[in-house]
ROKE-54501 format. One line per field, with one value per residue (C-alpha): residue number from 1; z negated, x negated, y negated; residue in one letter. Coordinates in Angstrom, 2 decimals, padded with zeros to 5 digits. Layout:
k: (NUM|...)
Z: (Z|...)
X: (X|...)
Y: (Y|...)
r: (A|...)
END
This chain:
k: (1|2|3|4|5|6|7|8|9|10|11|12|13|14|15|16|17|18|19|20|21|22|23|24|25|26|27|28|29|30|31|32|33|34|35|36|37|38|39|40|41|42|43|44|45|46|47|48|49|50|51|52|53|54|55|56|57|58|59|60|61|62|63|64|65|66|67|68|69|70|71|72|73|74|75|76|77|78|79|80|81|82|83|84|85|86|87|88|89|90|91|92|93|94|95|96|97|98|99|100|101|102|103|104|105|106|107|108|109|110|111|112|113|114|115|116|117|118|119|120|121|122|123|124|125|126|127|128|129|130|131|132|133|134|135|136|137|138|139|140|141|142|143|144|145|146|147|148|149|150|151|152|153|154|155|156|157|158|159|160|161|162|163|164|165|166|167|168|169|170|171|172|173|174|175|176|177|178|179|180|181|182|183|184|185|186|187|188|189|190|191|192|193|194|195|196|197|198|199|200|201|202|203|204|205|206|207|208|209|210|211|212|213|214|215|216|217|218|219|220|221|222|223|224|225|226|227|228|229|230|231|232|233|234|235|236|237|238|239|240|241|242|243|244|245|246|247|248|249|250|251|252|253|254|255|256|257|258|259|260|261|262|263|264|265|266|267|268|269|270|271|272|273|274|275|276|277|278|279|280|281|282|283|284|285|286|287|288|289|290|291|292|293|294|295|296|297|298|299|300|301|302|303|304|305|306|307|308|309|310|311|312|313|314|315|316|317|318|319|320|321|322|323|324|325|326|327|328|329|330|331|332|333|334|335|336|337|338|339|340|341|342|343|344|345|346|347|348|349|350|351|352|353|354|355|356|357|358|359|360|361|362|363|364|365|366|367|368|369|370|371|372|373|374|375|376|377|378|379|380|381|382|383|384|385|386|387|388|389|390|391|392|393|394|395|396|397|398|399|400|401|402|403|404|405|406|407|408|409|410|411|412|413|414|415|416|417|418|419|420|421|422|423|424|425|426|427|428|429|430|431|432|433|434|435|436|437|438|439|440|441|442|443|444|445|446|447|448|449|450|451|452|453|454|455|456|457|458|459|460|461|462|463|464|465|466|467|468|469|470|471|472|473|474|475|476|477|478|479|480|481|482|483|484|485|486|487|488|489|490|491|492|493|494|495|496|497|498|499|500|501|502|503|504|505|506|507|508|509|510|511|512|513|514|515|516|517|518|519|520|521|522|523|524|525|526|527|528|529|530|531|532|533|534|535|536|537|538|539|540|541|542|543|544|545|546|547|548|549|550|551|552|553|554|555|556|557|558|559|560|561|562|563|564|565|566|567|568|569|570|571|572|573|574|575|576|577|578|579|580|581|582|583|584|585|586|587|588|589|590|591|592|593|594|595|596|597|598|599|600|601|602|603|604|605|606|607|608|609|610|611|612|613|614|615|616)
Z: (-105.88|-104.82|-101.20|-099.24|-096.42|-095.28|-097.01|-095.91|-097.57|-100.65|-100.85|-100.42|-103.16|-105.54|-104.78|-105.28|-108.61|-109.79|-108.54|-110.24|-113.56|-113.07|-112.41|-115.84|-117.53|-115.49|-117.55|-116.43|-117.26|-113.76|-112.17|-113.75|-116.17|-119.18|-119.78|-122.86|-124.93|-128.70|-130.01|-133.72|-133.80|-136.06|-133.04|-131.56|-134.97|-134.18|-131.26|-127.87|-125.79|-122.38|-122.88|-125.39|-122.61|-119.05|-118.59|-117.39|-114.78|-114.59|-110.90|-108.66|-106.44|-108.65|-109.73|-106.12|-105.15|-108.02|-107.06|-103.46|-104.63|-106.80|-103.92|-101.54|-104.27|-104.99|-101.29|-101.04|-104.22|-102.96|-099.55|-100.79|-103.60|-101.04|-099.99|-096.57|-095.85|-094.75|-091.47|-091.16|-089.38|-091.52|-093.16|-092.05|-095.02|-095.82|-098.38|-096.46|-096.33|-100.02|-101.04|-098.99|-100.52|-104.01|-103.19|-102.10|-105.40|-107.24|-105.13|-104.59|-106.33|-109.39|-110.29|-108.04|-107.53|-105.46|-103.85|-100.73|-100.00|-096.75|-095.74|-093.32|-091.19|-092.69|-089.81|-090.69|-093.67|-096.40|-096.99|-095.27|-097.38|-095.23|-096.19|-093.34|-091.49|-090.39|-092.54|-090.68|-090.82|-091.85|-091.98|-094.48|-096.71|-098.77|-101.48|-102.38|-104.45|-105.79|-107.20|-103.77|-101.85|-100.23|-098.20|-097.51|-094.94|-094.50|-091.10|-090.68|-086.87|-085.41|-082.24|-080.55|-081.22|-079.78|-076.81|-076.09|-075.91|-073.54|-071.28|-071.20|-070.33|-067.60|-066.10|-065.97|-064.27|-061.69|-060.96|-060.75|-058.17|-055.99|-056.25|-055.27|-051.92|-051.07|-052.77|-054.80|-056.06|-058.12|-061.92|-063.60|-067.05|-066.90|-069.50|-068.08|-071.13|-073.11|-075.97|-078.24|-081.52|-083.67|-082.07|-082.43|-086.13|-086.56|-084.88|-087.01|-090.20|-089.25|-088.23|-091.52|-093.51|-091.76|-092.58|-096.26|-097.59|-101.04|-103.82|-104.62|-101.53|-097.77|-097.61|-096.21|-097.52|-096.06|-094.34|-094.56|-092.19|-093.38|-090.47|-092.32|-089.40|-086.40|-085.31|-082.45|-082.31|-082.98|-083.03|-080.43|-076.90|-076.41|-078.92|-077.53|-075.68|-075.35|-075.75|-079.41|-080.13|-078.03|-080.14|-083.35|-081.94|-080.86|-084.40|-085.84|-083.26|-084.42|-087.92|-089.67|-092.00|-090.42|-092.54|-091.20|-092.93|-096.32|-099.54|-101.35|-104.69|-106.19|-105.86|-107.64|-110.19|-113.40|-114.12|-117.25|-119.66|-120.29|-123.20|-126.54|-127.24|-130.13|-129.00|-130.83|-130.48|-129.77|-132.56|-130.47|-130.34|-127.78|-129.14|-127.24|-128.40|-130.12|-132.44|-133.23|-134.40|-136.44|-138.10|-139.55|-140.24|-143.72|-143.24|-142.88|-145.97|-148.55|-151.38|-150.15|-151.27|-153.86|-151.89|-148.48|-150.04|-151.12|-147.62|-146.20|-148.50|-148.17|-144.79|-144.73|-142.48|-144.34|-143.43|-142.11|-139.87|-138.51|-137.73|-135.98|-133.91|-132.94|-131.80|-129.81|-127.99|-127.17|-125.88|-123.63|-122.22|-121.51|-119.59|-117.76|-119.17|-119.40|-122.61|-123.48|-124.29|-124.87|-128.00|-131.09|-132.32|-135.81|-134.34|-132.77|-136.09|-137.93|-135.40|-135.99|-139.73|-139.22|-136.96|-139.66|-142.24|-139.94|-139.44|-143.20|-143.55|-140.94|-142.89|-146.03|-144.16|-142.55|-143.27|-140.12|-141.60|-143.65|-140.58|-138.65|-141.46|-141.89|-138.20|-137.82|-140.97|-139.54|-136.41|-138.01|-141.69|-145.01|-144.42|-140.87|-139.41|-135.74|-135.75|-133.83|-132.78|-129.54|-127.71|-124.71|-124.68|-123.50|-126.26|-128.90|-127.67|-127.45|-130.91|-132.35|-130.65|-131.84|-135.45|-135.89|-134.60|-136.83|-136.44|-138.77|-142.56|-144.74|-145.42|-141.80|-140.61|-143.05|-141.86|-138.18|-139.01|-140.70|-137.75|-135.33|-137.43|-136.07|-135.06|-138.07|-140.54|-142.96|-142.57|-146.28|-146.03|-143.01|-144.79|-147.85|-145.71|-144.06|-147.04|-149.68|-151.04|-149.11|-150.77|-149.25|-150.73|-149.03|-145.97|-145.89|-142.14|-140.33|-138.71|-139.45|-137.06|-134.09|-131.13|-127.94|-124.38|-122.52|-119.19|-118.14|-116.53|-116.52|-113.67|-110.77|-111.69|-115.05|-114.39|-116.80|-117.99|-117.52|-121.26|-124.63|-128.16|-126.65|-124.77|-121.06|-120.35|-118.62|-115.03|-116.40|-117.46|-113.82|-112.61|-115.29|-114.54|-110.80|-111.19|-113.54|-111.17|-108.27|-110.29|-111.45|-107.94|-107.08|-109.93|-109.02|-112.68|-113.15|-111.28|-111.76|-113.94|-117.30|-118.42|-119.69|-123.24|-125.76|-127.97|-131.65|-134.43|-135.29|-131.69|-131.01|-133.04|-130.30|-127.51|-128.24|-125.56|-126.64|-129.66|-131.68|-131.35|-128.66|-126.95|-123.23|-122.13|-121.00|-117.23|-115.77|-112.95|-109.34|-108.94|-111.91|-113.80|-116.75|-117.33|-118.52|-117.10|-120.50|-121.29|-118.02|-118.74|-122.14|-120.70|-118.01|-120.51|-122.55|-119.53|-117.85|-120.97|-121.76|-125.06|-126.64|-126.32|-129.41|-128.73|-130.25|-126.88|-125.81|-122.95|-121.30|-121.67|-119.89|-117.15|-116.49|-116.40|-113.69|-111.71|-112.06|-110.88|-107.94|-106.90|-107.72|-107.40|-110.99|-114.08|-113.00|-113.47|-115.91|-114.84|-114.30|-116.96|-119.49|-118.74|-118.83|-122.15|-123.63|-124.49|-126.84|-128.60|-128.39|-126.48|-129.29|-127.99|-128.68|-129.42|-127.07|-128.31|-125.86|-125.95|-126.06|-123.46|-125.20|-128.82|-129.49|-132.94|-134.25|-134.07|-137.01|-136.32|-138.04|-141.00|-143.80|-142.75|-143.13|-146.67|-148.89|-152.09|-151.46|-151.10|-153.76)
X: (-162.63|-162.33|-162.72|-162.56|-160.35|-157.44|-158.50|-155.30|-153.16|-155.38|-154.69|-150.95|-150.92|-152.64|-150.12|-147.17|-148.58|-148.82|-145.33|-143.75|-145.27|-144.38|-140.74|-140.46|-142.07|-140.36|-138.69|-135.08|-134.66|-135.83|-133.42|-130.04|-128.60|-126.82|-123.21|-122.64|-120.93|-121.26|-121.05|-120.28|-119.24|-121.10|-122.74|-123.65|-124.91|-124.19|-126.59|-125.81|-126.39|-125.05|-126.46|-123.70|-121.16|-122.15|-125.84|-126.80|-129.15|-130.65|-129.84|-127.77|-130.15|-133.23|-133.00|-132.62|-135.74|-137.69|-136.54|-137.62|-141.03|-141.39|-140.46|-142.99|-145.60|-145.09|-145.47|-148.68|-150.06|-149.42|-150.97|-154.07|-154.70|-154.94|-158.63|-157.42|-156.02|-159.53|-159.02|-155.33|-153.82|-152.61|-149.27|-146.32|-145.00|-142.44|-144.77|-145.50|-141.80|-141.23|-144.21|-142.90|-139.42|-140.94|-143.01|-139.83|-138.22|-141.13|-141.09|-137.35|-135.55|-133.68|-131.29|-131.55|-128.14|-128.64|-131.34|-130.46|-126.90|-124.95|-122.59|-119.71|-117.65|-114.25|-112.50|-114.17|-113.19|-115.78|-115.05|-113.18|-110.64|-110.47|-113.04|-115.37|-114.76|-117.79|-118.49|-119.32|-123.03|-122.84|-125.84|-128.54|-129.98|-133.02|-132.75|-129.80|-131.29|-130.56|-127.25|-126.12|-127.14|-130.21|-130.37|-133.80|-134.49|-137.87|-138.94|-142.21|-142.21|-145.72|-146.79|-147.33|-143.75|-142.30|-144.65|-143.20|-139.76|-141.10|-142.65|-139.35|-137.57|-140.13|-139.48|-135.75|-136.45|-138.71|-136.17|-133.45|-135.43|-135.83|-132.15|-131.05|-132.89|-130.84|-127.43|-126.51|-123.29|-125.03|-125.06|-128.35|-129.79|-131.71|-130.68|-129.56|-130.94|-134.13|-133.38|-134.98|-134.38|-135.68|-133.32|-130.40|-131.21|-131.28|-127.90|-126.37|-127.63|-126.22|-122.85|-122.60|-123.56|-120.84|-118.29|-119.31|-118.93|-120.17|-117.60|-115.63|-116.78|-116.80|-120.61|-122.58|-125.77|-129.10|-130.98|-134.71|-136.31|-139.74|-141.78|-144.66|-146.65|-145.65|-148.42|-147.91|-151.69|-153.36|-157.16|-157.00|-156.10|-154.55|-151.79|-151.05|-147.82|-146.32|-142.85|-143.62|-144.01|-140.91|-138.98|-140.03|-139.03|-135.64|-135.03|-135.79|-133.52|-130.69|-130.98|-132.96|-135.82|-138.61|-141.65|-144.68|-147.11|-147.21|-146.78|-149.97|-149.85|-152.36|-149.87|-146.98|-145.69|-144.83|-141.13|-140.49|-138.40|-134.84|-134.83|-133.93|-130.43|-128.03|-124.46|-121.86|-118.08|-116.01|-113.92|-110.84|-110.54|-108.45|-106.97|-105.96|-103.48|-106.06|-107.04|-103.43|-102.95|-106.16|-104.98|-101.90|-103.48|-103.43|-107.12|-107.95|-106.05|-105.87|-108.40|-111.35|-111.96|-114.66|-116.41|-116.47|-114.74|-111.85|-111.64|-111.33|-108.43|-106.59|-105.03|-103.46|-100.43|-097.17|-094.43|-092.35|-095.21|-095.66|-091.94|-091.98|-094.97|-093.23|-090.09|-092.21|-094.04|-090.71|-089.31|-092.33|-091.73|-088.08|-089.23|-091.85|-094.70|-098.16|-098.93|-101.83|-100.11|-103.44|-104.03|-101.96|-099.92|-101.41|-104.89|-103.89|-102.56|-105.66|-107.88|-105.89|-106.43|-110.17|-110.15|-108.40|-110.92|-113.78|-112.21|-111.96|-115.65|-116.39|-114.31|-116.27|-119.50|-118.32|-114.92|-113.27|-111.77|-114.89|-117.11|-114.82|-114.88|-118.67|-119.33|-116.70|-117.73|-121.24|-119.82|-117.14|-116.94|-116.12|-112.47|-112.60|-111.51|-110.57|-110.49|-107.51|-106.35|-104.42|-102.83|-100.65|-096.91|-097.35|-099.84|-097.58|-094.47|-096.15|-097.62|-094.17|-092.64|-095.42|-095.47|-091.72|-091.14|-091.65|-095.42|-095.84|-095.53|-093.57|-096.56|-097.70|-094.23|-094.16|-097.58|-096.64|-093.50|-095.79|-098.17|-095.28|-092.48|-088.97|-088.01|-087.20|-089.26|-091.10|-094.85|-095.33|-092.97|-094.84|-098.17|-096.96|-095.55|-098.90|-101.25|-099.08|-100.72|-103.93|-107.31|-108.14|-106.91|-104.19|-105.33|-108.66|-108.46|-106.12|-104.22|-100.65|-099.12|-101.05|-100.56|-099.10|-099.85|-096.79|-097.29|-097.98|-101.28|-103.16|-102.15|-104.64|-105.93|-107.21|-110.79|-113.67|-115.18|-118.83|-119.52|-117.97|-119.04|-121.80|-123.32|-123.36|-121.17|-122.57|-121.57|-120.09|-116.93|-116.24|-116.95|-114.71|-111.90|-112.09|-112.17|-109.17|-107.16|-107.98|-106.78|-103.56|-102.82|-101.90|-099.39|-095.95|-095.02|-097.71|-096.62|-098.07|-095.34|-093.53|-091.94|-088.42|-087.33|-089.94|-089.16|-088.99|-089.82|-086.12|-085.26|-088.26|-086.79|-084.15|-086.76|-088.02|-087.30|-085.46|-083.31|-086.19|-088.29|-090.67|-092.62|-093.08|-096.62|-098.51|-098.69|-102.13|-103.37|-103.38|-106.98|-108.29|-106.28|-108.63|-107.32|-103.86|-102.29|-101.89|-105.59|-106.66|-104.24|-105.83|-109.36|-108.29|-106.91|-110.09|-112.36|-110.26|-110.33|-113.97|-113.02|-114.31|-111.96|-111.97|-111.23|-111.57|-111.04|-114.52|-113.34|-111.61|-114.75|-116.74|-114.13|-113.98|-117.78|-117.83|-115.24|-117.19|-120.40|-118.61|-116.84|-119.49|-122.70|-123.75|-123.01|-124.45|-127.99|-130.31|-131.37|-135.03|-134.84|-133.62|-136.51|-139.06|-137.76|-137.85|-141.50|-142.55|-145.70|-148.22|-146.02|-143.58|-140.08|-137.31|-133.91|-131.34|-127.80|-125.15|-121.36|-119.99|-117.34|-116.25|-116.63|-116.31|-115.47|-114.45|-110.72|-108.33|-105.18|-101.82|-102.37|-099.93|-097.57|-100.41|-101.36|-101.29|-101.65|-098.51|-095.99|-093.38)
Y: (-063.60|-067.22|-068.28|-071.51|-070.29|-072.44|-075.67|-077.42|-074.77|-074.92|-078.66|-078.17|-075.54|-077.94|-080.67|-078.34|-077.21|-080.80|-081.66|-078.65|-079.66|-083.33|-082.47|-080.91|-083.89|-086.60|-089.30|-089.31|-093.02|-093.97|-091.59|-092.04|-094.55|-093.12|-094.12|-096.31|-093.64|-093.78|-090.22|-090.14|-086.51|-084.13|-082.51|-085.87|-087.05|-090.66|-090.84|-092.31|-089.22|-088.38|-084.89|-084.13|-084.65|-083.75|-084.31|-080.86|-082.30|-085.76|-086.12|-083.93|-082.00|-082.34|-078.72|-077.57|-079.52|-078.02|-074.51|-075.10|-076.31|-073.21|-070.88|-072.41|-072.48|-068.78|-067.94|-069.97|-068.44|-064.93|-065.66|-067.47|-064.99|-062.19|-061.77|-060.66|-064.14|-065.20|-063.36|-064.25|-067.28|-070.16|-069.62|-071.72|-073.68|-076.33|-077.90|-081.15|-081.95|-081.11|-083.23|-086.14|-085.89|-085.89|-088.95|-090.74|-089.81|-091.41|-094.58|-095.06|-097.95|-096.63|-095.29|-092.27|-090.73|-087.61|-085.53|-083.55|-084.49|-084.16|-086.95|-086.67|-088.98|-089.79|-088.07|-084.78|-082.60|-082.39|-078.75|-075.95|-074.11|-070.98|-068.41|-067.60|-070.85|-072.79|-075.79|-079.02|-079.66|-083.30|-085.60|-084.77|-087.49|-086.58|-089.25|-091.48|-094.31|-097.77|-096.59|-095.36|-098.47|-096.91|-093.69|-092.19|-089.49|-087.84|-086.54|-084.64|-084.41|-084.67|-086.46|-083.10|-082.04|-085.24|-085.00|-081.56|-083.13|-085.78|-083.11|-081.25|-084.49|-085.17|-081.77|-082.50|-085.82|-084.14|-081.44|-084.07|-086.03|-082.93|-082.10|-085.59|-085.30|-082.25|-082.51|-085.59|-083.99|-081.26|-081.77|-082.66|-082.00|-085.27|-087.86|-091.17|-093.01|-092.70|-090.29|-087.71|-085.86|-088.71|-091.24|-088.84|-088.43|-092.20|-092.64|-089.89|-091.50|-094.91|-093.47|-091.55|-094.66|-096.68|-093.98|-093.81|-097.32|-098.22|-097.64|-100.75|-102.67|-102.62|-102.61|-099.72|-098.12|-099.21|-096.38|-095.76|-093.25|-092.13|-090.69|-089.09|-087.62|-089.70|-092.10|-094.61|-095.23|-091.87|-091.61|-088.85|-089.91|-086.50|-087.33|-090.78|-091.50|-094.99|-093.51|-092.75|-096.46|-097.12|-094.60|-096.32|-099.71|-098.37|-097.07|-100.50|-102.15|-099.87|-101.29|-098.57|-099.36|-097.31|-096.45|-094.58|-092.26|-090.63|-092.52|-093.44|-091.61|-094.02|-096.87|-095.21|-097.71|-095.87|-096.18|-098.16|-096.12|-097.08|-099.53|-097.98|-099.10|-099.41|-098.93|-100.99|-101.01|-104.09|-105.60|-104.87|-101.09|-099.23|-095.97|-092.86|-090.23|-088.03|-090.90|-091.83|-088.26|-088.47|-091.71|-090.01|-086.61|-085.13|-084.33|-088.03|-089.22|-086.42|-086.07|-084.07|-080.48|-079.99|-077.27|-075.59|-072.59|-074.79|-076.22|-072.68|-071.82|-075.14|-074.37|-070.91|-070.40|-069.95|-067.48|-070.38|-071.45|-067.93|-067.68|-071.05|-069.97|-066.74|-068.63|-071.05|-068.23|-066.56|-069.85|-070.26|-066.79|-067.66|-070.74|-068.60|-070.67|-069.17|-067.32|-065.11|-061.82|-060.13|-062.21|-061.38|-064.35|-064.13|-064.50|-067.80|-069.09|-067.91|-069.67|-072.84|-072.47|-072.15|-075.20|-077.24|-076.05|-077.10|-080.51|-080.88|-080.07|-082.72|-085.21|-084.31|-085.06|-088.29|-089.83|-091.16|-094.33|-095.01|-094.85|-097.16|-099.68|-099.52|-100.16|-102.87|-104.75|-104.97|-106.61|-108.75|-109.62|-107.93|-108.90|-107.47|-110.77|-110.47|-106.67|-105.29|-101.84|-101.33|-098.41|-097.67|-097.10|-093.53|-092.69|-094.24|-092.45|-089.07|-089.56|-090.31|-087.27|-084.97|-086.14|-086.51|-083.00|-079.98|-080.30|-083.28|-083.03|-085.50|-087.77|-087.62|-088.61|-091.52|-092.71|-092.69|-094.69|-097.22|-097.41|-097.95|-099.46|-099.87|-103.43|-105.59|-103.55|-105.90|-105.71|-104.98|-102.02|-100.65|-101.18|-099.27|-096.49|-095.91|-096.15|-094.46|-091.27|-091.99|-091.64|-095.03|-098.33|-100.31|-102.30|-100.46|-101.07|-103.49|-100.63|-101.72|-102.29|-100.96|-103.29|-101.80|-102.88|-104.13|-102.36|-098.80|-099.79|-103.09|-105.41|-105.40|-108.86|-107.58|-106.49|-105.87|-109.16|-110.00|-110.02|-109.20|-110.11|-112.24|-109.27|-108.57|-105.56|-102.51|-101.84|-098.64|-100.51|-101.41|-097.87|-096.37|-098.82|-098.20|-094.41|-094.42|-096.62|-094.30|-091.28|-092.96|-094.25|-090.66|-090.48|-091.88|-092.54|-095.18|-098.27|-101.73|-103.19|-103.15|-099.95|-099.40|-100.19|-098.97|-096.01|-096.93|-094.48|-094.24|-093.31|-091.10|-088.24|-087.89|-087.73|-084.25|-081.68|-078.56|-077.84|-076.40|-079.54|-078.32|-081.10|-081.33|-080.71|-083.76|-084.00|-083.37|-085.54|-084.42|-085.56|-083.56|-080.93|-081.36|-084.88|-085.86|-088.99|-090.64|-090.11|-091.74|-094.57|-095.15|-095.13|-097.57|-100.08|-100.06|-100.42|-103.13|-105.31|-104.62|-102.96|-099.79|-096.82|-094.59|-090.93|-087.48|-085.80|-084.71|-082.55|-085.51|-087.61|-084.92|-084.69|-088.44|-088.62|-085.96|-087.91|-091.15|-089.54|-087.92|-091.13|-093.71|-091.73|-092.45|-094.51|-097.83|-099.02|-100.71|-104.16|-104.92|-107.60|-105.05|-102.73|-105.52|-106.80|-103.31|-103.85|-106.64|-107.65|-104.84|-102.45|-101.68|-100.91|-103.37|-101.85|-103.32|-103.87|-102.66|-102.49|-098.95|-098.22|-095.00|-093.98|-090.24|-088.86|-085.47|-084.63|-084.53|-082.54|-082.64|-080.33|-081.07|-078.28|-075.78|-076.77|-073.70|-075.76|-077.86|-075.03|-074.67)
r: (M|K|H|N|A|H|P|E|L|Q|S|L|R|G|Q|L|R|G|I|H|I|A|M|G|D|L|G|F|A|K|L|A|A|K|P|P|I|L|D|S|S|I|I|G|D|G|E|S|S|E|E|S|H|S|H|Q|D|A|V|R|G|L|R|A|L|R|D|A|V|K|R|D|L|D|V|L|E|K|F|L|D|D|P|A|C|V|S|M|P|A|L|S|T|N|A|P|Y|L|I|S|V|W|N|E|V|L|H|A|P|P|P|I|V|T|I|W|R|S|F|Y|E|T|S|Q|P|K|C|I|A|N|R|G|S|R|K|P|S|G|V|K|V|D|V|V|A|D|G|G|K|R|W|I|R|V|N|T|T|K|N|S|R|L|Q|S|E|F|R|E|L|D|S|Y|L|T|D|S|G|D|E|L|S|G|D|E|S|R|P|S|L|A|S|K|E|F|D|N|S|I|L|R|M|G|R|S|L|L|E|A|A|Q|S|N|T|L|P|G|S|S|G|T|P|S|V|T|L|R|L|T|R|L|D|P|S|P|P|S|L|K|E|Y|D|P|R|I|A|H|T|I|Q|R|L|S|D|M|G|L|D|V|E|L|G|E|R|D|D|T|H|V|I|P|A|L|P|A|P|P|R|R|L|E|P|T|I|R|I|N|L|D|L|S|I|L|I|A|F|V|S|D|I|T|H|S|P|L|P|Q|S|P|A|E|A|D|T|R|Y|V|P|S|L|Q|C|R|E|W|K|H|K|R|V|E|A|C|K|D|R|H|E|D|T|D|E|R|K|P|Q|D|N|G|I|N|E|H|S|R|A|L|A|N|Q|T|L|Q|E|M|T|R|G|L|L|Q|E|L|R|D|R|L|V|A|L|S|S|P|T|L|E|G|V|E|F|W|T|T|Q|E|A|R|D|R|C|L|R|I|V|L|S|K|I|G|G|P|N|E|K|R|R|V|A|G|L|F|P|A|P|G|T|P|S|S|E|A|E|N|A|Y|W|D|N|S|R|Y|P|K|A|F|L|P|L|V|P|I|R|V|F|E|T|S|V|P|P|P|E|I|I|P|P|K|S|A|N|G|R|V|L|S|Q|F|F|T|L|L|S|R|T|C|R|D|I|L|A|Q|E|S|L|Y|S|E|G|P|R|S|T|P|V|S|S|A|E|A|N|Q|C|R|S|G|E|D|G|D|I|E|R|A|A|V|T|K|A|N|P|R|L|T|A|H|T|V|Q|S|L|L|Y|G|A|A|H|G|W|T|T|L|T|A|N|K|S|S|V|K|A|I|L|R|D|I|R|A|A|E|G|G|Y|G|R|Y|G|A|D|D|R|A|S|A|V|A|G|E|G|E|P|V|V|M|S|E|T|A|A|I|W|V|V|D|P|R|S|L|A|E|G|M|R|S|D|L|R|G)
END
């Protein structure tokens, strides 16, 4: 049975219902820019999609806000649905605050980075390692917007609440006056300066903002304090106190942007959607280790199987391979390296065989070299004029060590020697070495030789350019470059300067560690154990030059995206001009062309040694 009791709560319930639904339908374009990542993997299906990497939530904290709205809504529903509530006092609810925070989300300048985040002074630890220790409270910010440049805090204190503080202060002042007449040496609770909880909140916000400068600059975030229920000129004389207006003025004098009252829902400007975009690579392509391996892989070059069944039977581990695997596991045990003793060794080899078969099926669906050529011809010319492929010294050297060890087959070893020829090798000889026995014609791509950067990391003066290929580069290039430099700054091996004498393909065979050809594991970074130093180095070179980095390492892409979002608060922002130009004519979307910072493809592993049809 419906009733009209508690009309204010009825109104709040209706608002929470609408907000909960709107949160599910909210277009995330206003909230967070997507990184310019071209995903050509079979799962990604060629779409530019952050969701295929790390986009579990549009904005950090959005899910927590929605959960809080749902909890308060459930409590209100239960209370108001009870017929007995007519004779009960009004329920205390956090709904006004939640509604106000949501209104700030709708009105805040995009992109919104975080909802409900606590900031700390630099002198205080952000977390306490010891279990049971009290975590510092920090300063709560309700909405971090404008790419981190704007902090918004909502305060729902009413006039009556602040007047209670004033009355308490007045009582201290009265008591203090009486005490002074008797004994001036006695301590007093009276404040020597005008102060209250609102002013203390404002000071805390400003101090936290000064301690948390914007990434890449010495600037500090601007702070907005939204006082939803504080009125310096209330209609009721009972709620009037001149000190309320004085408080608001003091906040403004501090440097806060003070806004009074609730947002007007009728004036919410609908967020324009992010413009549809077509991500394109640069004609200079930066290659990481995973792609160098793919370029020499038997899977990339051999004639394709005629059927999925043939692909499954092509890679069956030989007895020699099983023996090598067994020796390698035993060697790892001798060196006290981690091994999974619960998993039979044969299972690991069989899993590898299935992985190679899956990669072959992916190659049958979309050939790696063919896709590269198709995309680059569209950007360059049929002769691929101006197209270049680059890599780092570390990626090259690790590729040579991996392929020239027992892992690579005869054709794979010949190809890597062609990609990175020894000094003095004629270009025609290197070209033949790479393309011989390939299903692709000679010079299908201008891969030989792959150019190698001269230093371990780009010098500090090399920063992402403003534009490339006639297009303005996304801010993401700068964020990626800065994050990679910050990670590598903790690694002593990566200094800003030229490295020692390069390793040629003739010398690389002597660089393997161990008599049985085992390869040292790549060092993980101190900042993130999910990232290897050479991968971060490769990403840095691509970002610093404004070039697309081609990779088959999806897990590293996910890891670096998490680091960027943690360090920078997001992936950059869409410009207002881009959004405005996304609609043309009669509202039809215009596809915007954008340079891809990272291009993800499916991996191709070294596989020739596993070929069952090539054994004698």
